[in-house]
FIMAR-923968 format. One line per field, with one value per atom (N, C-alpha, C): residue in one letter; atom name; x, y, z. Coordinates in Angstrom, 3 decimals. Layout:
N
aa	[A  ...]
at	[CA  ...]
px	[X  ...]
py	[Y  ...]
pz	[Z  ...]
END
This chain:
129
aa	[X  X  X  X  X  X  X  X  X  X  X  X  X  X  X  X  X  X  X  X  X  X  X  X  X  X  X  X  X  X  X  X  X  X  X  X  X  X  X  X  X  X  X  X  X  X  X  X  X  X  X  X  X  X  X  X  X  X  X  X  X  X  X  X  X  X  X  X  X  X  X  X  X  X  X  X  X  X  X  X  X  X  X  X  X  X  X  X  X  X  X  X  X  X  X  X  X  X  X  X  X  X  X  X  X  X  X  X  X  X  X  X  X  X  X  X  X  X  X  X  X  X  X  X  X  X  X  X  X  X  X  X  X  X  X  X  X  X  X  X  X  X  X  X  X  X  X  X  X  X  X  X  X  X  X  X  X  X  X  X  X  X  X  X  X  X  X  X  X  X  X  X  X  X  X  X  X  X  X  X  X  X  X  X  X  X  X  X  X  X  X  X  X  X  X  X  X  X  X  X  X  X  X  X  X  X  X  X  X  X  X  X  X  X  X  X  X  X  X  X  X  X  X  X  X  X  X  X  X  X  X  X  X  X  X  X  X  X  X  X  X  X  X  X  X  X  X  X  X  X  X  X  X  X  X  X  X  X  X  X  X  X  X  X  X  X  X  X  X  X  X  X  X  X  X  X  X  X  X  X  X  X  X  X  X  X  X  X  X  X  X  X  X  X  X  X  X  X  X  X  X  X  X  X  X  X  X  X  X  X  X  X  X  X  X  X  X  X  X  X  X  X  X  X  X  X  X  X  X  X  X  X  X  X  X  X  X  X  X  X  X  X  X  X  X  X  X  X  X  X  X  X  X  X  X  X  X  X  X  X  X  X  X  X  X  X  X  X  X  X  X  X  X  X  X  X  X  X  X  X  X  X  X  X  X  X  X]
at	[N  CA  C  N  CA  C  N  CA  C  N  CA  C  N  CA  C  N  CA  C  N  CA  C  N  CA  C  N  CA  C  N  CA  C  N  CA  C  N  CA  C  N  CA  C  N  CA  C  N  CA  C  N  CA  C  N  CA  C  N  CA  C  N  CA  C  N  CA  C  N  CA  C  N  CA  C  N  CA  C  N  CA  C  N  CA  C  N  CA  C  N  CA  C  N  CA  C  N  CA  C  N  CA  C  N  CA  C  N  CA  C  N  CA  C  N  CA  C  N  CA  C  N  CA  C  N  CA  C  N  CA  C  N  CA  C  N  CA  C  N  CA  C  N  CA  C  N  CA  C  N  CA  C  N  CA  C  N  CA  C  N  CA  C  N  CA  C  N  CA  C  N  CA  C  N  CA  C  N  CA  C  N  CA  C  N  CA  C  N  CA  C  N  CA  C  N  CA  C  N  CA  C  N  CA  C  N  CA  C  N  CA  C  N  CA  C  N  CA  C  N  CA  C  N  CA  C  N  CA  C  N  CA  C  N  CA  C  N  CA  C  N  CA  C  N  CA  C  N  CA  C  N  CA  C  N  CA  C  N  CA  C  N  CA  C  N  CA  C  N  CA  C  N  CA  C  N  CA  C  N  CA  C  N  CA  C  N  CA  C  N  CA  C  N  CA  C  N  CA  C  N  CA  C  N  CA  C  N  CA  C  N  CA  C  N  CA  C  N  CA  C  N  CA  C  N  CA  C  N  CA  C  N  CA  C  N  CA  C  N  CA  C  N  CA  C  N  CA  C  N  CA  C  N  CA  C  N  CA  C  N  CA  C  N  CA  C  N  CA  C  N  CA  C  N  CA  C  N  CA  C  N  CA  C  N  CA  C  N  CA  C  N  CA  C  N  CA  C  N  CA  C  N  CA  C  N  CA  C  N  CA  C  N  CA  C  N  CA  C  N  CA  C  N  CA  C  N  CA  C  N  CA  C  N  CA  C  N  CA  C  N  CA  C  N  CA  C  N  CA  C]
px	[-8.478  -8.405  -7.963  -8.406  -8.009  -6.852  -5.672  -4.824  -4.927  -4.405  -4.567  -4.084  -3.060  -2.455  -3.772  -4.455  -5.094  -6.458  -6.632  -8.018  -7.728  -6.059  -5.758  -5.580  -5.424  -5.347  -6.762  -7.614  -9.093  -9.590  -9.170  -9.647  -9.081  -7.721  -7.364  -7.510  -7.885  -8.592  -10.220  -10.761  -11.979  -11.616  -10.888  -10.371  -9.773  -9.341  -8.850  -10.211  -11.077  -12.199  -13.156  -13.172  -14.167  -13.805  -12.327  -11.670  -11.311  -11.008  -10.727  -11.907  -12.717  -14.184  -15.151  -14.998  -15.848  -17.065  -16.728  -17.555  -17.262  -16.094  -15.706  -14.505  -14.779  -14.033  -12.310  -11.401  -10.151  -9.869  -8.608  -8.144  -8.113  -7.605  -7.422  -9.419  -10.208  -11.519  -12.104  -11.760  -12.128  -11.475  -10.301  -9.517  -10.231  -10.341  -11.136  -12.528  -13.260  -14.417  -14.476  -13.506  -13.698  -12.825  -11.835  -11.491  -12.595  -13.457  -14.777  -15.777  -15.924  -16.687  -15.992  -14.850  -14.125  -14.193  -14.259  -14.500  -15.106  -16.305  -16.770  -16.315  -15.794  -15.014  -13.632  -13.170  -11.652  -12.149  -13.310  -13.602  -14.002  -14.693  -14.739  -13.760  -12.699  -11.437  -10.651  -10.666  -10.104  -10.659  -12.120  -12.907  -12.448  -12.542  -11.856  -10.355  -9.497  -8.400  -8.111  -8.946  -9.071  -9.744  -10.462  -10.995  -10.032  -8.954  -8.143  -6.937  -6.893  -5.784  -6.346  -7.514  -8.028  -7.543  -6.450  -5.899  -6.524  -6.578  -7.428  -6.469  -7.066  -6.073  -6.490  -7.613  -7.756  -8.902  -8.456  -9.712  -9.526  -10.085  -10.106  -10.899  -10.336  -11.333  -12.657  -13.580  -14.838  -14.670  -15.023  -14.812  -16.001  -15.463  -16.478  -17.280  -18.507  -19.474  -19.472  -19.659  -19.738  -20.717  -21.692  -22.941  -22.920  -22.278  -21.929  -20.700  -19.936  -18.651  -19.541  -20.511  -21.035  -21.699  -22.459  -23.226  -22.567  -21.351  -20.256  -20.686  -21.129  -21.336  -20.201  -20.130  -19.038  -19.701  -18.656  -19.291  -18.412  -18.807  -18.394  -19.655  -19.138  -19.863  -19.411  -20.232  -20.153  -20.985  -20.278  -20.634  -20.385  -20.997  -20.457  -20.811  -19.626  -19.490  -19.142  -20.045  -19.354  -18.868  -17.277  -16.453  -16.350  -16.667  -17.018  -15.457  -15.785  -14.258  -13.233  -13.816  -12.979  -12.459  -12.809  -12.523  -13.281  -14.316  -15.317  -16.283  -16.705  -17.798  -19.450  -19.752  -20.885  -22.017  -22.229  -23.134  -22.642  -23.286  -22.969  -23.859  -23.976  -24.831  -24.327  -25.118  -24.897  -25.598  -24.539  -24.700  -25.153  -24.657  -24.994  -23.959  -24.924  -24.052  -25.042  -24.681  -25.215  -25.697  -27.059  -27.086  -26.529  -26.072  -25.148  -23.739  -23.292  -21.829  -22.150  -23.121  -23.505  -23.545  -24.046  -24.177  -22.629  -22.029  -20.393  -19.583  -19.771  -19.353  -19.453  -21.016  -21.662  -20.896  -20.657  -19.882  -18.687  -18.059  -16.546  -16.644  -17.464  -17.176  -17.372  -18.226  -18.462  -16.952  -16.175  -14.885  -13.940  -14.368  -13.450  -12.990  -11.817  -11.358  -10.593  -10.811  -9.678  -9.176  -8.304  -7.247  -8.251  -8.314  -9.007  -8.814  -9.848  -9.448  -10.371  -10.377  -11.021  -12.528  -13.036  -14.342  -14.572  -16.081  -16.586  -16.261  -16.138  -15.715  -16.499  -17.028  -17.675  -16.598  -16.556  -16.008  -16.525  -16.126  -16.804  -15.584  -16.165  -15.227  -15.690  -15.404  -15.644  -14.893  -16.105  -14.998  -15.269  -14.235  -14.265  -14.250  -15.186  -15.067  -15.166]
py	[-38.714  -37.333  -36.530  -35.850  -35.041  -33.702  -33.866  -32.802  -31.678  -30.866  -29.129  -29.083  -30.286  -30.601  -31.147  -32.045  -32.988  -31.889  -31.049  -30.155  -29.365  -28.424  -27.736  -28.336  -29.607  -30.380  -30.532  -30.796  -30.758  -29.673  -27.954  -26.951  -26.815  -26.883  -26.741  -27.299  -28.289  -29.591  -28.894  -28.470  -27.895  -26.721  -25.532  -24.714  -24.856  -25.781  -26.223  -26.874  -27.620  -27.771  -26.794  -25.915  -24.429  -23.910  -23.567  -23.025  -23.675  -25.053  -25.863  -26.205  -26.441  -27.269  -26.496  -25.180  -24.124  -23.650  -23.803  -23.276  -22.043  -21.606  -20.115  -19.800  -18.402  -17.682  -17.603  -17.850  -17.722  -16.149  -15.878  -14.478  -14.186  -14.496  -14.217  -13.853  -14.651  -14.374  -13.216  -12.895  -11.489  -10.483  -10.350  -9.350  -9.001  -10.163  -9.777  -9.298  -9.683  -9.381  -7.809  -7.300  -5.899  -5.097  -5.443  -4.897  -4.854  -5.953  -5.619  -4.682  -4.365  -3.322  -1.952  -1.935  -0.459  -0.178  -1.043  -0.987  0.482  0.732  1.751  3.272  2.988  4.404  4.551  3.430  3.323  3.973  3.478  3.999  5.441  6.112  7.485  8.468  7.658  8.629  8.616  7.560  7.315  8.452  8.375  9.284  10.794  10.977  12.534  12.861  11.672  11.974  11.872  11.066  11.470  13.241  13.568  14.845  15.920  15.471  16.467  16.138  15.128  15.013  15.418  15.927  16.530  18.017  17.966  19.351  19.972  21.165  21.749  22.285  21.751  22.117  23.587  23.852  25.324  25.713  26.950  27.455  28.940  29.635  31.030  31.709  32.891  33.724  33.971  34.154  34.755  36.407  36.994  38.444  39.186  40.376  40.888  41.859  41.405  42.109  43.514  44.492  46.125  46.529  45.947  46.446  46.236  44.938  44.724  45.775  46.163  46.928  48.348  48.811  50.316  50.059  49.120  48.857  48.397  48.504  48.091  46.615  45.716  44.089  43.399  42.825  42.059  40.672  39.787  38.530  37.399  36.237  35.102  34.345  33.510  32.402  31.049  30.248  28.992  28.061  27.015  26.077  24.631  23.915  22.475  21.957  21.429  20.842  19.527  18.728  17.393  17.286  16.394  16.417  15.269  15.228  13.759  13.220  12.112  11.326  11.589  12.486  13.265  14.365  14.948  16.255  17.439  17.318  18.423  18.640  19.799  20.001  19.544  18.635  18.013  18.709  19.004  19.773  20.991  21.890  23.164  23.362  23.129  23.599  24.656  25.804  26.970  26.913  26.874  26.723  28.175  29.326  30.774  31.785  32.898  34.017  34.959  36.028  37.058  36.731  36.893  36.659  37.107  38.260  39.026  38.376  38.087  37.495  35.774  35.012  33.711  33.653  34.238  34.324  34.415  35.462  35.465  34.203  33.613  32.303  31.117  30.901  29.897  30.143  31.082  31.505  31.085  31.364  31.015  29.612  28.766  27.311  26.557  27.189  26.464  26.589  26.947  27.036  26.407  26.105  24.946  23.480  23.226  21.652  21.181  19.813  19.263  18.286  17.359  16.197  15.099  14.447  13.002  12.048  11.503  9.995  9.201  7.873  6.980  7.033  8.202  8.283  9.557  10.130  11.314  11.810  13.088  13.314  14.752  14.980  16.324  16.794  18.586  18.862  20.369  21.169  22.648  23.742  24.746  25.726  27.066  27.680  28.952  30.348  31.152  32.502  33.378  34.255  35.632  36.848  37.875  39.011  40.234]
pz	[61.443  62.029  60.724  59.989  59.031  59.375  58.801  58.907  58.335  58.791  57.649  56.380  56.272  54.903  53.755  54.331  53.383  53.376  54.386  54.066  52.948  53.096  52.148  50.724  50.503  49.090  48.458  49.698  49.264  48.661  49.245  48.860  47.429  47.173  46.300  44.816  45.230  44.154  44.026  44.568  44.392  43.526  43.949  43.130  41.881  41.494  40.384  39.349  40.135  39.357  38.946  39.741  39.786  38.419  38.285  37.405  35.994  36.127  34.945  34.327  35.150  34.376  34.143  34.211  33.672  34.684  35.695  36.781  37.310  37.076  37.542  36.266  36.372  35.287  35.539  34.935  35.097  34.978  35.353  35.502  34.173  33.023  31.884  31.232  31.449  31.125  31.807  33.127  34.047  32.973  32.959  32.510  31.056  30.138  28.734  29.006  29.923  30.077  30.450  31.407  31.712  30.510  29.587  28.508  27.299  27.211  26.486  26.739  28.209  28.666  28.246  28.363  27.823  26.624  25.491  24.281  23.808  23.924  23.751  24.434  25.272  25.888  24.897  24.688  23.969  22.462  22.051  20.386  20.638  21.796  21.611  21.912  22.561  22.375  21.597  20.860  19.368  18.410  18.168  17.726  17.743  18.987  19.640  18.973  19.260  18.662  17.245  16.045  15.151  14.789  15.520  14.820  15.120  16.440  16.575  15.529  14.566  13.699  12.254  12.133  10.746  10.924  9.741  9.729  8.275  8.404  7.433  6.391  4.965  3.569  3.547  3.570  3.274  3.925  4.525  5.473  5.490  4.524  4.515  5.418  6.441  7.234  6.608  7.443  7.332  7.000  5.851  5.796  6.846  7.541  8.518  7.490  7.889  6.921  7.360  6.045  6.313  6.880  6.896  7.497  9.225  9.425  10.780  11.515  10.430  10.866  11.196  10.402  10.656  11.865  12.133  13.690  14.642  14.686  15.592  16.370  15.465  15.828  15.944  17.044  17.458  18.193  18.337  19.124  18.451  19.026  18.429  18.009  16.754  16.043  16.321  16.858  17.520  16.467  15.803  14.776  14.990  14.857  14.587  13.268  12.599  11.460  11.474  10.444  9.982  8.789  8.882  7.933  7.092  6.070  5.326  5.111  4.767  4.806  3.632  2.485  1.705  1.903  2.868  3.306  3.330  2.482  2.596  3.831  3.583  4.997  4.242  5.198  4.796  5.560  6.750  7.466  8.096  8.475  9.587  10.265  11.586  12.524  13.484  13.144  13.989  15.471  16.419  17.896  18.612  18.031  18.469  17.795  17.799  17.032  16.601  16.017  15.388  14.035  13.554  12.241  11.208  11.386  10.515  10.320  11.350  11.442  11.194  11.400  10.943  9.273  8.818  7.424  6.863  7.249  6.848  7.086  8.413  8.764  7.852  7.359  6.691  5.252  4.543  3.045  3.560  4.146  4.379  4.637  5.420  5.651  4.133  3.244  2.222  1.084  1.681  1.007  1.732  2.803  3.554  3.235  2.967  3.093  4.013  4.184  5.387  4.555  5.291  4.745  4.835  3.931  3.991  5.128  5.673  6.767  6.387  6.897  6.897  7.218  8.075  8.615  8.572  8.877  8.976  10.548  10.928  12.106  11.928  13.399  13.900  14.778  14.474  15.193  15.707  16.488  16.988  16.413  15.907  15.298  15.912  16.563  16.735  16.278  15.947  15.132  15.906  15.918  16.894  15.902  15.998  15.224  16.095]
END
């Protein structure tokens, strides 16, 4: 007759065989697998932190156009800019705003410079008139 102890010893042997003979992943392998799946999320968070860390070196304000002043045009111009690694603005994508105000913003953005970084970053900038 088998005792409880013998049955327990057999089950521990089976567990040992599964873990160390390659049939079952160890706890370290399971944790590494979960961390590997989180890698893209960590990369996106790091990119967001990098975008926040880019400090403007020169960012002159856009001039309020005289014609817009006479017509009492106000509002917000939303832009998405891609900053190259050397700190220059590579592309400007206008997301919204009055065309007269957009023109003034685009002229001002041509003069903006950012601090250098290891990679390009994309940020959204809003201008209120």
